[in-house]
C-alpha positions as CSV (number, residue, x, y, z in Angstrom):
1,M,-19.7,-8.5,0.4
2,T,-21.3,-5.8,2.7
3,G,-19.3,-3.8,5.1
4,D,-20.3,-3.2,8.8
5,Y,-18.3,-0.1,9.3
6,A,-18.5,3.7,9.8
7,V,-16.5,6.3,7.8
8,V,-15.2,9.5,9.4
9,V,-14.4,12.3,6.9
10,V,-12.9,15.5,8.1
11,T,-13.2,18.5,5.7
12,Y,-12.1,22.1,5.5
13,N,-12.8,24.4,2.6
14,R,-12.3,21.8,-0.2
15,L,-15.9,21.4,-1.4
16,E,-15.1,19.9,-4.8
17,L,-12.7,17.4,-3.3
18,L,-15.2,16.5,-0.6
19,K,-17.8,15.8,-3.3
20,E,-15.4,13.4,-5.1
21,C,-14.4,11.8,-1.8
22,L,-18.0,11.2,-0.7
23,E,-19.0,9.8,-4.1
24,R,-16.3,7.1,-3.7
25,V,-17.4,6.4,-0.2
26,E,-21.0,6.0,-1.2
27,N,-20.1,3.7,-4.1
28,Q,-17.9,1.2,-2.2
29,T,-18.4,-2.4,-3.2
30,A,-18.7,-3.0,0.6
31,P,-21.1,-0.2,1.5
32,A,-20.6,1.8,4.8
33,G,-23.2,1.6,7.5
34,K,-22.7,5.2,8.5
35,I,-20.9,8.2,7.0
36,I,-19.9,10.9,9.5
37,V,-18.7,14.2,8.0
38,V,-16.9,16.7,10.3
39,N,-17.1,20.1,8.8
40,N,-14.3,22.3,10.2
41,A,-16.1,25.6,9.9
42,S,-15.6,25.7,6.1
43,A,-16.6,29.0,4.3
44,D,-16.7,27.7,0.8
45,G,-20.3,26.4,0.6
46,T,-19.6,23.1,2.3
47,A,-22.2,23.6,5.0
48,E,-24.9,24.4,2.5
49,Y,-24.0,21.4,0.4
50,L,-24.1,19.1,3.3
51,R,-27.3,20.6,4.6
52,K,-29.0,20.2,1.2
53,Y,-27.8,16.8,0.0
54,K,-26.6,14.8,3.0
55,E,-28.2,15.8,6.3
56,K,-31.6,14.2,5.3
57,D,-29.8,10.9,4.3
58,S,-30.1,8.4,7.2
59,H,-26.6,7.0,6.3
60,Y,-25.1,10.4,7.1
61,R,-24.3,12.3,10.2
62,V,-22.9,15.8,9.8
63,I,-21.0,17.5,12.6
64,T,-20.5,21.2,12.0
65,C,-17.8,22.9,14.1
66,A,-18.1,26.5,15.1
67,K,-14.4,27.1,14.3
68,N,-11.6,25.3,12.6
69,I,-10.3,22.8,15.2
70,G,-7.8,21.2,12.8
71,G,-7.6,17.7,11.5
72,A,-6.9,16.4,15.0
73,G,-10.0,18.1,16.4
74,G,-12.1,16.8,13.6
75,F,-11.0,13.2,14.0
76,E,-11.5,13.5,17.8
77,K,-15.1,14.5,17.3
78,G,-15.7,12.1,14.4
79,I,-14.3,9.0,16.1
80,A,-16.2,9.8,19.3
81,A,-19.4,9.9,17.2
82,A,-18.4,6.7,15.3
83,A,-17.7,4.8,18.5
84,G,-21.4,5.1,19.3
85,E,-22.7,3.6,16.0
86,K,-22.1,0.0,17.0
87,T,-20.5,-1.0,13.8
88,E,-17.6,-3.4,13.6
89,C,-14.9,-0.9,12.6
90,I,-14.2,2.7,11.7
91,L,-12.4,4.1,8.5
92,M,-10.7,7.5,8.8
93,I,-10.0,9.8,5.9
94,D,-9.6,13.5,5.0
95,D,-11.6,15.1,2.2
96,D,-8.6,14.7,-0.2
97,A,-8.6,10.9,0.1
98,I,-10.2,9.2,-2.9
99,L,-10.8,5.6,-2.3
100,E,-10.7,2.9,-4.9
101,K,-14.2,1.3,-5.1
102,D,-13.1,-1.9,-3.5
103,Y,-10.9,-0.4,-0.8
104,M,-13.1,-1.4,2.1
105,E,-14.0,-4.7,0.5
106,K,-10.4,-5.7,0.6
107,I,-9.9,-4.4,4.1
108,M,-13.0,-6.2,5.4
109,D,-11.8,-9.4,3.7
110,A,-8.4,-9.0,5.4
111,R,-10.3,-8.7,8.8
112,Q,-11.7,-12.2,8.2
113,C,-8.5,-13.7,7.0
114,Y,-6.2,-12.2,9.7
115,P,-8.3,-12.0,12.9
116,D,-5.3,-11.5,15.2
117,Y,-5.1,-7.9,14.0
118,R,-7.4,-5.1,15.1
119,A,-6.1,-2.2,13.0
120,Y,-5.6,-2.0,9.2
121,A,-4.6,0.3,6.4
122,G,-4.2,0.3,2.6
123,A,-1.7,1.8,0.2
124,V,-1.7,5.6,-0.3
125,M,-1.0,6.8,-3.8
126,T,0.1,10.3,-4.7
127,D,0.3,11.2,-8.4
128,G,0.2,7.5,-9.2
129,K,3.1,6.6,-6.9
130,I,3.2,4.9,-3.5
131,A,3.4,7.6,-0.8
132,V,5.6,5.7,1.7
133,D,5.4,8.3,4.5
134,H,1.9,7.1,5.5
135,R,3.0,3.7,6.9
136,K,6.0,3.5,9.3
137,N,7.7,1.4,11.8
138,I,9.1,2.5,15.2
139,V,12.9,2.6,15.6
140,R,14.3,2.7,19.2
141,P,15.8,4.3,21.0
142,G,14.2,7.7,20.3
143,L,10.8,6.6,19.0
144,M,12.1,7.5,15.5
145,M,9.9,6.6,12.5
146,K,11.2,4.5,9.5
147,K,9.0,4.6,6.4
148,C,7.9,1.2,5.0
149,P,9.7,0.9,1.7
150,E,8.0,1.0,-1.6
151,S,9.1,-2.6,-2.2
152,S,6.7,-3.7,0.6
153,Y,3.8,-2.8,-1.7
154,T,5.1,-3.8,-5.1
155,G,6.4,-6.8,-7.1
156,E,6.0,-10.1,-5.5
157,N,4.8,-8.4,-2.3
158,A,1.8,-6.7,-4.0
159,D,-0.5,-9.5,-2.8
160,R,1.1,-9.9,0.6
161,P,-0.2,-8.0,3.6
162,F,2.5,-6.7,5.9
163,A,2.6,-5.3,9.4
164,C,3.6,-1.8,10.5
165,D,3.5,0.2,13.8
166,V,2.2,3.6,12.7
167,A,-0.4,4.6,10.1
168,S,-1.7,8.0,9.1
169,F,-5.4,8.8,9.2
170,C,-5.3,8.6,5.5
171,G,-7.1,5.3,5.2
172,M,-6.6,4.0,8.7
173,V,-9.2,1.4,9.8
174,I,-9.6,0.2,13.4
175,D,-12.0,-2.1,15.1
176,R,-14.6,-0.1,17.0
177,E,-13.9,-2.0,20.2
178,L,-10.4,-0.5,20.1
179,V,-11.8,2.9,20.9
180,D,-13.1,1.7,24.2
181,K,-9.5,0.6,25.0
182,V,-7.4,3.5,23.6
183,G,-9.8,6.4,23.6
184,I,-10.2,9.0,20.9
185,P,-7.4,11.1,19.2
186,C,-6.0,14.1,21.0
187,G,-7.7,17.0,19.3
188,E,-5.5,19.6,21.0
189,Y,-2.7,18.5,18.6
190,F,-4.5,20.4,15.9
191,I,-2.4,19.0,13.1
192,W,0.6,16.7,12.7
193,H,1.5,13.7,14.9
194,D,-2.1,13.2,16.1
195,D,-2.2,10.0,14.1
196,T,1.3,9.0,15.3
197,E,0.3,9.4,19.0
198,Y,-3.0,7.5,18.3
199,S,-1.0,4.7,16.6
200,L,1.3,4.4,19.6
201,R,-1.8,3.9,21.8
202,I,-3.1,1.3,19.4
203,N,0.2,-0.5,19.4
204,R,-0.4,-1.6,23.0
205,H,-3.1,-3.9,21.6
206,T,-2.2,-4.6,17.9
207,R,0.0,-3.6,15.1
208,F,-1.5,-2.4,11.8
209,L,-2.0,-4.8,8.9
210,V,-1.3,-3.1,5.6
211,I,-3.1,-4.4,2.5
212,P,-1.1,-3.3,-0.5
213,D,-3.9,-3.9,-3.1
214,A,-6.4,-1.8,-1.1
215,K,-5.6,1.6,-2.6
216,L,-6.6,5.2,-2.3
217,A,-5.4,8.3,-4.1
218,H,-4.3,11.2,-1.9
219,K,-5.0,14.4,-3.8
220,T,-2.8,16.5,-1.6
221,T,-1.4,19.8,-2.8
222,A,2.0,21.3,-1.9
223,Y,1.9,24.1,0.6
224,I,3.0,27.3,-1.0
225,R,5.4,29.2,1.3
226,K,5.0,33.0,1.3
227,H,8.7,33.5,2.1
228,P,11.1,32.2,-0.6
229,H,13.8,31.1,1.9
230,R,11.9,29.7,4.9
231,R,12.5,26.1,5.7
232,Y,9.5,26.0,8.2
233,D,6.0,27.3,8.0
234,W,3.4,27.6,10.8
235,R,2.7,23.8,10.6
236,E,6.2,22.9,11.9
237,Y,5.2,24.6,15.2
238,Y,2.7,21.9,15.7
239,G,5.1,19.2,14.4
240,I,7.8,20.1,16.8
241,R,5.6,20.7,19.8
242,N,3.6,17.5,19.3
243,R,6.7,15.3,18.6
244,I,8.0,16.4,22.0
245,L,4.7,15.7,23.7
246,Y,4.1,12.2,22.2
247,I,7.6,11.1,23.1
248,E,7.3,12.5,26.6
249,K,4.1,10.5,26.9
250,H,5.0,7.2,25.3
251,G,8.8,7.0,25.3
252,S,11.3,5.7,27.9
253,T,13.9,7.9,29.5
254,L,16.4,6.8,26.8
255,D,13.9,7.6,24.1
256,R,13.6,11.1,25.4
257,I,17.3,11.6,25.7
258,V,17.9,10.4,22.1
259,N,15.0,12.5,20.7
260,R,16.2,15.6,22.4
261,A,19.7,15.1,21.0
262,D,18.3,14.5,17.5
263,M,16.0,17.6,17.7
264,F,18.9,19.8,19.0
265,C,21.3,18.8,16.2
266,N,18.7,18.8,13.4
267,I,16.5,21.7,14.4
268,V,18.0,24.0,17.1
269,F,21.7,23.9,16.2
270,R,20.9,23.8,12.5
271,N,18.8,27.0,12.7
272,W,21.5,28.7,14.8
273,L,24.2,27.7,12.3
274,F,22.2,28.9,9.3
275,S,21.6,32.1,11.1
276,V,25.3,32.7,11.7
277,M,26.0,31.8,8.0
278,H,23.2,34.1,7.0
279,M,22.3,31.3,4.6
280,D,20.3,32.2,1.5
281,G,20.7,35.8,2.6
282,Y,18.1,35.3,5.3
283,G,18.4,35.8,9.1
284,W,16.4,32.6,10.2
285,D,14.7,34.6,13.0
286,Y,11.3,33.2,12.1
287,E,12.5,29.6,12.4
288,K,14.3,30.3,15.7
289,R,11.2,32.0,17.2
290,L,8.9,29.2,16.1
291,V,11.1,26.6,17.7
292,R,11.3,28.5,20.9
293,E,7.5,28.8,21.0
294,A,7.1,25.1,20.3
295,Y,9.5,24.1,23.0
296,R,8.0,26.5,25.5
297,D,4.5,25.2,24.9
298,A,5.6,21.6,25.2
299,K,7.3,22.4,28.5
300,S,4.2,24.1,29.9
301,V,2.1,21.0,28.9
302,R,4.6,18.7,30.6
303,A,4.5,20.8,33.8
304,A,0.7,20.9,33.9
305,R,0.5,17.1,33.2
306,Q,2.6,16.5,36.3
307,S,0.6,18.8,38.6
308,I,-3.0,18.4,37.4
309,P,-4.8,15.0,37.9
310,D,-6.3,13.7,34.6
311,F,-4.8,16.6,32.8
312,D,-5.2,14.9,29.3
313,K,-8.9,14.8,29.9
314,T,-9.1,18.5,30.6
315,P,-10.6,20.5,27.7
316,N,-8.5,23.2,26.1
317,W,-5.3,22.2,27.9
318,Q,-3.3,24.2,25.3
319,A,-4.0,27.6,23.9
320,W,-3.1,27.8,20.3
321,R,0.0,30.0,19.7
322,G,0.7,28.7,16.3
323,A,-1.8,31.0,14.5
324,R,0.3,34.1,15.2
325,L,3.4,32.3,13.8
326,Q,1.8,32.4,10.3
327,K,2.5,36.1,10.1
């Protein structure tokens, strides 16, 4: 069958993976109507490659960013562009997502068989195993996230689609009309929880239908920490800040209370305790500073949201403090 859909691929300095990713996109058994590549200011030859081989192809649209705006910023730009393509639906992937050739055929078939759903996802595989952290359900109070177990994808369930509340952008597919209702992802999140927040908006209209036999390989690589004892790196700054923000935006009063208690016990108090213990022979000053910065920034965003009309639509509502936390 053919596929009336657009693909959004966000890439940053991974040219060889991008080539493999696009090769699989181009050779889907249900071909894409449009392929939108957002280049996050890559400095590894990606711009030259796209300019030479892709920009002249009518199926492609290349968006080149002047600076790295993160995965969240990339998907914000990409989905905004895809919403104007008038296709039936939109597939979202990073450059390290390698689709099976029939991934979209199976998704599009599911759209026909289960018309009550408006959002879909497949199974993410890492090193040949199901990566269960990409599809989750919401647990209340607290807006906590519970991973869909591996058993949902395997055995007698391998041929049975199942529903979930939250999907990562690694293989997420949504009907284009949903963008008119929920808007585009929040690019100011930079990384982490941008897809969670977007899923919560989508949940107002539909849950996600997961198709276990629609598979993609996630060729992710482990982040190498420069410090041997650090439990956090710069990315946790965004994870902590953005978790506070999406629960503040979407959660009830009880959700916020439970979340604050959970974060205090498992983040703030834990870091203080490890510092007192001088665990691993390390002072934990970096972790404590990172958490303070994340909380401070979340608080400033909350205050601005309460005082500025249409604050979420204001460009650059948050200056990036995380970059200096990498040092």
